[in-house]
C-alpha positions as CSV (number, residue, x, y, z in Angstrom):
1,M,132.7,85.0,110.8
2,E,132.3,88.8,110.4
3,Q,135.2,89.4,112.8
4,E,137.4,87.2,110.8
5,Q,136.4,89.1,107.5
6,H,137.1,92.4,109.2
7,E,140.6,91.2,110.2
8,L,141.4,90.0,106.8
9,Y,140.3,93.4,105.3
10,E,142.4,95.3,107.9
11,Y,145.4,93.1,107.0
12,A,145.0,93.6,103.4
13,R,144.5,97.3,103.8
14,T,147.6,97.5,106.0
15,R,149.8,95.5,103.4
16,I,148.6,97.7,100.5
17,A,149.5,100.9,102.5
18,Q,153.0,99.4,103.2
19,K,153.5,98.7,99.5
20,K,152.2,102.1,98.5
21,W,154.8,103.8,100.8
22,L,157.4,101.5,99.4
23,Y,156.7,102.6,95.9
24,Y,156.6,106.3,97.0
25,H,160.0,105.7,98.6
26,F,161.3,104.4,95.3
27,V,160.0,107.3,93.3
28,I,161.4,109.7,95.8
29,L,164.7,107.9,95.8
30,L,165.0,108.3,92.0
31,L,164.1,111.9,92.1
32,G,166.5,112.5,94.9
33,V,169.3,110.8,93.2
34,V,168.8,112.9,90.1
35,F,168.7,116.0,92.2
36,L,171.9,115.0,94.0
37,Y,173.6,114.3,90.7
38,V,172.5,117.7,89.2
39,A,173.6,119.5,92.4
40,N,177.0,117.9,92.4
41,K,177.8,117.9,88.6
42,W,175.8,120.7,86.9
43,L,175.5,123.2,89.8
44,S,179.0,122.6,90.9
45,F,178.2,122.0,94.6
46,Y,181.6,120.5,95.8
47,P,182.5,119.4,92.3
48,E,185.9,118.0,93.3
49,T,184.3,114.9,94.7
50,D,181.5,112.6,93.6
51,W,179.7,112.8,96.9
52,W,176.4,112.2,95.2
53,V,177.3,108.6,94.7
54,W,177.8,108.0,98.4
55,A,174.5,109.7,99.3
56,A,172.7,107.7,96.7
57,T,174.3,104.4,97.9
58,V,173.2,105.1,101.5
59,W,169.7,106.1,100.4
60,A,169.6,102.9,98.2
61,F,170.6,100.7,101.2
62,L,167.8,102.3,103.2
63,F,165.4,101.6,100.4
64,V,166.5,98.0,100.3
65,F,166.0,97.7,104.1
66,H,162.5,99.2,103.6
67,A,161.7,96.6,100.8
68,I,163.0,93.8,103.0
69,K,160.7,94.9,105.8
70,V,157.7,95.1,103.6
71,H,158.1,92.1,101.4
72,V,159.9,89.7,103.7
73,L,159.4,90.5,107.4
74,D,155.9,91.8,107.4
75,S,154.7,89.0,105.1
76,F,155.3,86.4,107.7
77,M,155.3,88.4,110.9
78,N,151.6,89.3,110.5
79,K,148.7,89.2,112.9
80,E,148.4,85.5,112.8
81,W,152.1,85.2,113.8
82,E,151.6,87.7,116.6
83,R,148.6,85.9,117.9
84,T,150.5,82.6,117.9
85,Q,153.4,84.1,119.8
86,I,151.0,85.7,122.4
87,N,149.3,82.3,122.8
88,K,152.6,80.6,123.4
89,L,153.7,83.2,126.0
90,I,150.3,82.9,127.7
91,A,150.6,79.1,127.8
92,M,154.2,79.4,129.2
93,Q,153.1,81.8,131.9
94,S,150.1,79.7,132.8
95,E,152.2,76.7,133.1
96,R,154.8,78.5,135.2
97,I,152.0,79.8,137.5
98,E,150.6,76.4,137.9
99,Q,154.1,75.0,138.7
100,L,154.6,77.7,141.3
101,K,151.1,77.0,142.9
102,N,152.0,73.3,143.1
103,D,155.4,74.0,144.6
104,L,153.7,76.2,147.2
105,N,151.1,73.6,148.0
106,N,153.8,71.0,148.3
107,S,155.9,73.1,150.6
108,K,152.8,73.8,152.8
109,N,152.0,70.0,153.0
110,T,155.6,69.2,154.0
111,D,155.5,71.7,156.9
């Protein structure tokens, strides 16, 4: 039971760290967009175009991908999912090995 409690604790700690980095990413995104706007509009860094909008859009898409990873993908592709997939693959490999052994035995018996 202690191993199970430890795994639950580690999973919770990992999820909290992921969400923490997502929130940091969001704050940095907001500060970065403000900086890009100020550089483009107020500091006249290539003022002929609104390049800050494109940079902010790309950064926002990256943030959305990060949020999807944290809230969607990692929520169901956790340790339990990994363990299930590993067990499936091990079972398939064991079944295939047994089939090959049986085929080998059958071919020896027919010789």
